[in-house]
TORMIRO-147326 format. One record per residue (C-alpha): x negated, y, z negated. Coordinates in nm, 3 decimals. Last residue first. Layout:
N
+---------+---------+---------+
|      c1 |      c2 |      c3 |
+---------+---------+---------+
|       X |       Y |       Z |
...
+---------+---------+---------+
% end
This chain:
347
+---------+---------+---------+
|      c1 |      c2 |      c3 |
+---------+---------+---------+
|   0.287 |   4.243 |  -1.932 |
|   0.076 |   3.951 |  -1.899 |
|  -0.232 |   3.973 |  -2.081 |
|  -0.542 |   3.866 |  -1.901 |
|  -0.627 |   3.479 |  -1.814 |
|  -0.545 |   3.543 |  -1.480 |
|  -0.806 |   3.313 |  -1.253 |
|  -0.558 |   3.171 |  -0.966 |
|  -0.515 |   2.844 |  -1.128 |
|  -0.382 |   3.052 |  -1.466 |
|  -0.136 |   3.249 |  -1.281 |
|  -0.039 |   2.906 |  -1.070 |
|  -0.047 |   2.719 |  -1.455 |
|   0.166 |   3.055 |  -1.605 |
|   0.404 |   3.050 |  -1.285 |
|   0.469 |   2.648 |  -1.285 |
|   0.568 |   2.712 |  -1.682 |
|   0.371 |   2.560 |  -1.943 |
|   0.486 |   2.459 |  -2.271 |
|   0.216 |   2.157 |  -2.334 |
|   0.419 |   1.951 |  -2.628 |
|   0.221 |   1.797 |  -2.917 |
|   0.210 |   2.111 |  -3.166 |
|   0.017 |   2.468 |  -3.104 |
|  -0.064 |   2.584 |  -2.772 |
|  -0.430 |   2.691 |  -2.681 |
|  -0.584 |   2.360 |  -2.638 |
|  -0.275 |   2.315 |  -2.384 |
|  -0.412 |   2.519 |  -2.181 |
|  -0.746 |   2.386 |  -2.093 |
|  -0.530 |   2.040 |  -2.029 |
|  -0.309 |   2.207 |  -1.797 |
|  -0.570 |   2.365 |  -1.608 |
|  -0.753 |   2.038 |  -1.598 |
|  -0.461 |   1.847 |  -1.451 |
|  -0.382 |   2.111 |  -1.190 |
|  -0.753 |   2.133 |  -1.053 |
|  -0.748 |   1.706 |  -1.021 |
|  -0.418 |   1.780 |  -0.807 |
|  -0.576 |   2.013 |  -0.619 |
|  -0.859 |   1.792 |  -0.548 |
|  -0.623 |   1.493 |  -0.509 |
|  -0.396 |   1.697 |  -0.244 |
|  -0.080 |   1.848 |  -0.329 |
|   0.280 |   1.711 |  -0.210 |
|   0.451 |   1.856 |  -0.505 |
|   0.465 |   1.542 |  -0.693 |
|   0.092 |   1.452 |  -0.678 |
|   0.071 |   1.809 |  -0.833 |
|   0.329 |   1.719 |  -1.127 |
|   0.155 |   1.406 |  -1.200 |
|  -0.185 |   1.582 |  -1.251 |
|  -0.074 |   1.843 |  -1.428 |
|   0.137 |   1.586 |  -1.668 |
|  -0.146 |   1.339 |  -1.723 |
|  -0.373 |   1.638 |  -1.814 |
|  -0.101 |   1.741 |  -2.050 |
|  -0.096 |   1.411 |  -2.179 |
|  -0.455 |   1.440 |  -2.254 |
|  -0.454 |   1.766 |  -2.423 |
|  -0.163 |   1.627 |  -2.664 |
|  -0.330 |   1.708 |  -2.960 |
|  -0.661 |   1.966 |  -2.907 |
|  -0.450 |   2.264 |  -3.102 |
|  -0.566 |   2.586 |  -3.146 |
|  -0.935 |   2.566 |  -3.002 |
|  -1.104 |   2.889 |  -3.012 |
|  -1.319 |   2.757 |  -2.727 |
|  -1.265 |   2.538 |  -2.401 |
|  -1.496 |   2.590 |  -2.156 |
|  -1.470 |   2.445 |  -1.770 |
|  -1.693 |   2.183 |  -1.632 |
|  -1.663 |   2.149 |  -1.234 |
|  -1.401 |   1.963 |  -1.110 |
|  -1.440 |   1.637 |  -0.912 |
|  -1.260 |   1.463 |  -0.649 |
|  -1.280 |   1.125 |  -0.480 |
|  -1.172 |   0.934 |  -0.149 |
|  -1.097 |   0.600 |   0.001 |
|  -0.963 |   0.406 |  -0.311 |
|  -0.856 |   0.665 |  -0.477 |
|  -1.061 |   0.826 |  -0.757 |
|  -0.975 |   1.137 |  -0.977 |
|  -1.173 |   1.346 |  -1.151 |
|  -1.156 |   1.604 |  -1.414 |
|  -1.414 |   1.845 |  -1.670 |
|  -1.412 |   1.942 |  -2.011 |
|  -1.678 |   2.140 |  -2.208 |
|  -1.589 |   2.205 |  -2.622 |
|  -1.609 |   2.438 |  -2.867 |
|  -1.356 |   2.406 |  -3.146 |
|  -1.434 |   2.102 |  -3.336 |
|  -1.807 |   2.143 |  -3.214 |
|  -2.044 |   2.054 |  -2.945 |
|  -1.823 |   1.831 |  -2.748 |
|  -1.872 |   1.727 |  -2.395 |
|  -1.532 |   1.594 |  -2.267 |
|  -1.474 |   1.382 |  -1.917 |
|  -1.131 |   1.355 |  -1.775 |
|  -0.964 |   1.117 |  -1.589 |
|  -0.765 |   1.013 |  -1.293 |
|  -0.708 |   0.673 |  -1.092 |
|  -0.579 |   0.586 |  -0.776 |
|  -0.392 |   0.331 |  -0.560 |
|  -0.358 |   0.041 |  -0.831 |
|  -0.198 |  -0.219 |  -0.670 |
|  -0.479 |  -0.446 |  -0.598 |
|  -0.619 |  -0.459 |  -0.962 |
|  -0.933 |  -0.617 |  -0.984 |
|  -1.110 |  -0.420 |  -0.677 |
|  -0.952 |  -0.097 |  -0.747 |
|  -1.072 |  -0.112 |  -1.102 |
|  -1.434 |  -0.175 |  -1.011 |
|  -1.412 |   0.088 |  -0.746 |
|  -1.316 |   0.332 |  -1.033 |
|  -1.628 |   0.196 |  -1.306 |
|  -1.857 |   0.287 |  -0.975 |
|  -1.686 |   0.653 |  -0.900 |
|  -1.769 |   0.712 |  -1.294 |
|  -2.128 |   0.607 |  -1.229 |
|  -2.163 |   0.853 |  -0.880 |
|  -1.981 |   1.132 |  -1.069 |
|  -2.236 |   1.146 |  -1.378 |
|  -2.289 |   0.996 |  -1.703 |
|  -1.971 |   0.747 |  -1.763 |
|  -2.143 |   0.428 |  -1.767 |
|  -2.008 |   0.119 |  -1.704 |
|  -2.014 |  -0.164 |  -1.962 |
|  -1.850 |  -0.532 |  -1.859 |
|  -1.601 |  -0.692 |  -1.996 |
|  -1.333 |  -0.605 |  -1.761 |
|  -1.033 |  -0.463 |  -1.912 |
|  -1.303 |  -0.260 |  -2.209 |
|  -1.543 |  -0.155 |  -1.953 |
|  -1.287 |  -0.014 |  -1.734 |
|  -1.132 |   0.177 |  -2.029 |
|  -1.484 |   0.321 |  -2.107 |
|  -1.520 |   0.401 |  -1.711 |
|  -1.217 |   0.611 |  -1.742 |
|  -0.847 |   0.593 |  -1.734 |
|  -0.516 |   0.765 |  -1.635 |
|  -0.388 |   0.496 |  -1.395 |
|  -0.159 |   0.564 |  -1.083 |
|  -0.016 |   0.318 |  -0.918 |
|   0.052 |   0.034 |  -1.224 |
|   0.152 |  -0.291 |  -1.222 |
|  -0.190 |  -0.466 |  -1.266 |
|  -0.288 |  -0.218 |  -1.515 |
|   0.011 |  -0.318 |  -1.748 |
|  -0.109 |  -0.702 |  -1.731 |
|  -0.478 |  -0.607 |  -1.787 |
|  -0.355 |  -0.406 |  -2.060 |
|  -0.161 |  -0.683 |  -2.224 |
|  -0.475 |  -0.938 |  -2.162 |
|  -0.703 |  -0.655 |  -2.269 |
|  -0.589 |  -0.574 |  -2.625 |
|  -0.695 |  -0.908 |  -2.839 |
|  -0.509 |  -0.944 |  -3.118 |
|  -0.537 |  -0.829 |  -3.474 |
|  -0.231 |  -0.600 |  -3.515 |
|  -0.404 |  -0.329 |  -3.718 |
|  -0.688 |  -0.370 |  -3.475 |
|  -0.485 |  -0.285 |  -3.189 |
|  -0.279 |   0.011 |  -3.367 |
|  -0.669 |   0.183 |  -3.499 |
|  -0.820 |   0.086 |  -3.165 |
|  -0.576 |   0.318 |  -3.017 |
|  -0.654 |   0.276 |  -2.588 |
|  -0.443 |   0.559 |  -2.418 |
|  -0.481 |   0.369 |  -2.111 |
|  -0.192 |   0.622 |  -1.931 |
|   0.034 |   0.407 |  -1.700 |
|   0.195 |   0.548 |  -1.383 |
|   0.459 |   0.341 |  -1.223 |
|   0.609 |   0.441 |  -0.908 |
|   0.957 |   0.279 |  -0.797 |
|   0.980 |   0.057 |  -0.575 |
|   1.271 |  -0.133 |  -0.712 |
|   1.120 |  -0.448 |  -0.839 |
|   0.781 |  -0.236 |  -0.899 |
|   1.009 |  -0.054 |  -1.184 |
|   1.178 |  -0.407 |  -1.305 |
|   0.811 |  -0.520 |  -1.376 |
|   0.700 |  -0.183 |  -1.477 |
|   0.960 |  -0.160 |  -1.778 |
|   0.942 |  -0.550 |  -1.841 |
|   0.560 |  -0.474 |  -1.941 |
|   0.667 |  -0.220 |  -2.135 |
|   0.963 |  -0.374 |  -2.343 |
|   0.699 |  -0.718 |  -2.390 |
|   0.468 |  -0.461 |  -2.536 |
|   0.720 |  -0.311 |  -2.775 |
|   0.867 |  -0.631 |  -2.881 |
|   0.464 |  -0.783 |  -2.965 |
|   0.387 |  -0.475 |  -3.167 |
|   0.259 |  -0.135 |  -3.204 |
|  -0.007 |  -0.177 |  -2.930 |
|   0.224 |  -0.203 |  -2.583 |
|   0.360 |   0.135 |  -2.665 |
|   0.035 |   0.323 |  -2.717 |
|  -0.135 |   0.198 |  -2.378 |
|   0.105 |   0.450 |  -2.176 |
|   0.425 |   0.424 |  -1.968 |
|   0.535 |   0.668 |  -1.691 |
|   0.803 |   0.563 |  -1.438 |
|   0.889 |   0.742 |  -1.125 |
|   1.136 |   0.726 |  -0.855 |
|   1.431 |   0.787 |  -1.070 |
|   1.778 |   0.854 |  -0.967 |
|   1.912 |   0.576 |  -1.154 |
|   1.614 |   0.425 |  -1.314 |
|   1.803 |   0.397 |  -1.656 |
|   2.105 |   0.188 |  -1.523 |
|   1.909 |  -0.057 |  -1.355 |
|   1.659 |  -0.049 |  -1.670 |
|   1.924 |  -0.173 |  -1.946 |
|   1.726 |  -0.145 |  -2.231 |
|   1.830 |  -0.327 |  -2.576 |
|   1.665 |  -0.671 |  -2.407 |
|   1.306 |  -0.542 |  -2.497 |
|   1.438 |  -0.586 |  -2.887 |
|   1.430 |  -0.288 |  -3.096 |
|   1.226 |  -0.289 |  -3.417 |
|   0.938 |  -0.054 |  -3.275 |
|   1.157 |   0.172 |  -3.196 |
|   1.326 |   0.209 |  -3.470 |
|   1.004 |   0.254 |  -3.658 |
|   0.896 |  -0.059 |  -3.904 |
|   0.502 |   0.077 |  -3.892 |
|   0.467 |   0.382 |  -3.788 |
|   0.272 |   0.570 |  -4.064 |
|  -0.045 |   0.652 |  -3.834 |
|  -0.346 |   0.893 |  -4.016 |
|  -0.511 |   1.136 |  -3.723 |
|  -0.834 |   1.278 |  -3.843 |
|  -0.998 |   1.621 |  -3.679 |
|  -1.345 |   1.584 |  -3.627 |
|  -1.568 |   1.831 |  -3.912 |
|  -1.870 |   1.989 |  -3.704 |
|  -1.691 |   2.319 |  -3.657 |
|  -1.299 |   2.273 |  -3.732 |
|  -1.085 |   1.992 |  -3.819 |
|  -0.726 |   1.941 |  -3.774 |
|  -0.576 |   1.678 |  -4.033 |
|  -0.282 |   1.527 |  -3.860 |
|  -0.046 |   1.281 |  -4.007 |
|   0.190 |   1.077 |  -3.798 |
|   0.521 |   0.932 |  -3.832 |
|   0.731 |   0.712 |  -3.704 |
|   1.139 |   0.751 |  -3.780 |
|   1.305 |   0.460 |  -3.971 |
|   1.425 |   0.114 |  -3.886 |
|   1.763 |  -0.022 |  -3.788 |
|   2.093 |   0.198 |  -3.767 |
|   2.006 |   0.306 |  -3.418 |
|   1.995 |   0.628 |  -3.214 |
|   1.948 |   0.528 |  -2.840 |
|   1.763 |   0.735 |  -2.616 |
|   1.800 |   0.697 |  -2.257 |
|   2.074 |   0.957 |  -2.197 |
|   1.768 |   1.200 |  -2.331 |
|   1.763 |   1.397 |  -2.012 |
|   1.467 |   1.628 |  -2.094 |
|   1.516 |   2.031 |  -2.064 |
|   1.315 |   2.188 |  -2.329 |
|   1.570 |   2.193 |  -2.617 |
|   1.681 |   1.829 |  -2.525 |
|   1.345 |   1.709 |  -2.611 |
|   1.347 |   1.898 |  -2.948 |
|   1.718 |   1.814 |  -3.065 |
|   1.657 |   1.420 |  -3.054 |
|   1.337 |   1.463 |  -3.244 |
|   1.540 |   1.673 |  -3.474 |
|   1.850 |   1.410 |  -3.500 |
|   1.634 |   1.114 |  -3.565 |
|   1.471 |   1.302 |  -3.862 |
|   1.824 |   1.395 |  -3.968 |
|   1.910 |   0.997 |  -3.953 |
|   2.010 |   0.731 |  -3.698 |
|   1.670 |   0.651 |  -3.621 |
|   1.494 |   0.685 |  -3.296 |
|   1.481 |   0.455 |  -3.007 |
|   1.361 |   0.501 |  -2.675 |
|   1.382 |   0.584 |  -2.269 |
|   1.336 |   0.998 |  -2.186 |
|   1.494 |   1.105 |  -1.863 |
|   1.279 |   1.427 |  -1.674 |
|   1.406 |   1.628 |  -1.390 |
|   1.093 |   1.825 |  -1.241 |
|   1.091 |   2.211 |  -1.359 |
|   0.722 |   2.277 |  -1.492 |
|   0.890 |   2.265 |  -1.832 |
|   1.031 |   1.913 |  -1.741 |
|   0.724 |   1.778 |  -1.651 |
|   0.548 |   1.891 |  -1.967 |
|   0.835 |   1.793 |  -2.227 |
|   0.846 |   1.423 |  -2.029 |
|   0.434 |   1.427 |  -2.069 |
|   0.429 |   1.516 |  -2.480 |
|   0.740 |   1.223 |  -2.510 |
|   0.526 |   0.976 |  -2.330 |
|   0.226 |   1.051 |  -2.586 |
|   0.447 |   1.117 |  -2.901 |
|   0.501 |   1.459 |  -3.028 |
|   0.813 |   1.652 |  -3.305 |
|   0.676 |   1.898 |  -3.524 |
|   0.654 |   1.945 |  -3.911 |
|   0.383 |   2.172 |  -4.062 |
|   0.293 |   2.031 |  -4.438 |
|   0.275 |   2.182 |  -4.734 |
|   0.079 |   2.155 |  -5.084 |
|  -0.244 |   2.089 |  -4.863 |
|  -0.554 |   1.991 |  -5.024 |
|  -0.556 |   1.615 |  -5.021 |
|  -0.406 |   1.642 |  -4.667 |
|  -0.759 |   1.837 |  -4.555 |
|  -0.715 |   2.190 |  -4.454 |
|  -0.766 |   2.322 |  -4.148 |
|  -0.563 |   2.597 |  -4.185 |
|  -0.200 |   2.402 |  -4.195 |
|  -0.241 |   2.028 |  -4.243 |
|  -0.020 |   1.859 |  -3.974 |
|   0.314 |   1.679 |  -4.020 |
|   0.403 |   1.472 |  -3.685 |
|   0.747 |   1.335 |  -3.622 |
|   0.703 |   1.067 |  -3.327 |
|   0.913 |   0.974 |  -3.000 |
|   0.813 |   0.609 |  -2.918 |
|   0.786 |   0.526 |  -2.554 |
|   0.927 |   0.516 |  -2.176 |
|   0.893 |   0.826 |  -1.937 |
|   1.117 |   0.815 |  -1.661 |
|   1.085 |   1.097 |  -1.377 |
|   1.304 |   1.220 |  -1.109 |
|   1.338 |   1.156 |  -0.747 |
|   1.131 |   1.155 |  -0.392 |
|   0.826 |   1.290 |  -0.508 |
|   0.675 |   1.004 |  -0.638 |
|   0.761 |   0.790 |  -0.296 |
|   0.594 |   1.039 |  -0.098 |
|   0.289 |   1.045 |  -0.320 |
|   0.254 |   0.628 |  -0.340 |
|   0.309 |   0.607 |   0.043 |
|  -0.018 |   0.848 |   0.039 |
|  -0.211 |   0.616 |  -0.176 |
|  -0.144 |   0.335 |   0.128 |
|  -0.031 |  -0.001 |  -0.003 |
+---------+---------+---------+
% end
């Protein structure tokens, strides 16, 4: 299947994002959890972040998930609806609880730290059979998943694989963000490679880098320079015949709030690499990878070439560093202005 065919199908309908929606509790003013008498509350989650980002850019987006039938579930549902996400695929469940995660925001040489508290969530306890993909895929041309969903438990892994299989059967483009979370996989005590390989084998588009390829193929690939990153991409293309495009970022960290980031896209017969951009005075690093995925998907769905898609992804990732919370709330006009070099006060 040609890469151009994937782009054409991507633009023909809306997007469906499938995954767990979380409530994030973050310490203000760069405090440690042990120091903070209060926590800032926002809604997030990898797939929900992409859903909101795409909706803010004007794309029709539906979210499929499960939330508890309580005020925290209502909070999450309202947050997505307020940003234009179609929430008909989100059910409120009497079983389980709200998935949470806690963030200590780093500064200087102290890195940020995340603590998960999501075991027994309504999403994790929902059987794969709960999802009617024939209904959820109505009007949809693109499914987005991440590696966080299969890391949670057997049921969510099964649901993610069923979703991707159902999408491929309907000629729907599948994008998969590796999002490897060692803490979640280690808690389950299983080898993640067979499950992740199944999902990569079903994907047309992968958000992954040389480390993901090394994990999947059991061979070390270096990421120091475009040639070595191309080598890792070609190895992935040789093993996963459905895969048509890989997109990734390279981040160079000097301090928690001073970093350099570049973007890259590889297809089977082409590649595009951006220059590094400096990210300083960072407000919030969480969700920047999801912002990158959002920018790439948005550009590809609007018939942009891979060089433009790489720049669009990098732009959204860069802008998200200056936005508090999980969501990347950047409009098309703001994205175009940033790409044009407009960083002055907008009046």
